[in-house]
C-alpha positions, 0 to 999 in steps of 0.5 A, spaced: 243 426 280 236 422 281 238 416 277 244 415 282 240 416 288 235 411 285 241 406 283 243 406 290 236 405 293 236 399 288 243 396 290 241 397 298 234 393 297 238 388 293 243 387 299 237 387 304 234 382 300 240 377 300 241 378 307 234 376 308 234 370 304 241 367 308 240 362 313 238 365 320 242 360 324 249 362 322 254 362 328 261 365 327 266 359 326 272 358 323 276 352 319 283 352 318 285 348 312 293 349 311 298 345 308 304 349 308 302 355 312 298 355 319 295 362 318 291 360 312 284 360 315 277 360 312 271 363 315 265 358 315 258 357 318 255 350 320 249 348 318 244 343 320 243 338 314 237 333 314 240 326 314 241 324 307 242 331 305 249 333 302 252 327 306 249 330 312 248 326 318 243 331 321 249 335 325 253 341 324 257 341 317 263 345 315 266 345 308 273 346 308 276 345 301 274 338 298 273 336 305 266 335 309 266 335 316 260 334 320 259 333 328 254 330 331 253 329 339 248 325 343 247 326 351 248 319 354 248 317 361 256 316 361 256 323 358 256 326 351 257 321 345 261 325 339 261 323 332 265 326 327 264 325 320 271 326 316 269 326 308 272 328 302 270 330 295 263 331 292 261 323 293 263 324 301 268 318 301 270 317 308 277 318 310 279 312 315 286 314 316 286 320 319 289 322 326 283 326 329 283 329 336 277 333 339 279 339 344 273 341 348 272 347 352 267 346 357 262 351 360 266 352 366 272 354 361 276 348 362 279 344 357 279 337 355 282 333 349 279 327 346 283 322 341 277 320 337 277 313 334 275 311 327 269 306 327 269 302 321 262 300 321 259 307 322 265 310 317 266 316 322 270 318 328 267 317 335 269 319 343 265 320 349 266 326 353 265 324 360 262 331 362 254 333 363 254 340 366 249 344 363 252 350 358 255 351 352 261 346 349 266 349 344 269 344 340 275 344 335 276 338 331 284 337 329 285 332 323 291 330 320 290 327 314 297 324 311 300 331 314 295 335 311 291 339 317 284 340 316 280 343 322 273 345 324 270 349 330 263 347 332 259 348 339 253 345 342 249 346 348 247 341 354 
């Protein structure tokens, strides 16, 4: 009996240790990567990756199967500049031929849809969100890569 209690205590301490070692800045995000079923989804968490690390640009990262999705935002006079890096494989090869749309929920709850254009020089998709209200913005990036849907959910504050 005492052996069972000891085993349970060791397992509980192990779980606490794993929880303490995990990243403390995780938020609830979902990625949908579906080729045939729109119900297929994978829960992931964004992370702030330092520039140059794991293909990172210093933005929020979502890994979805073989795809690396990264959102970088910068406040500008005209609103918010949104850069979206859509890459594939371990080498993070840029994908230039996707149709990418950003669906943004503004802090007041209203929605805005932005078509993102590919910037060949920067090897990413970009758009300007002409909003500057303070608060949290929720962004769903919808990507269509030759019929394959690869989506990511992000958020940022101004």
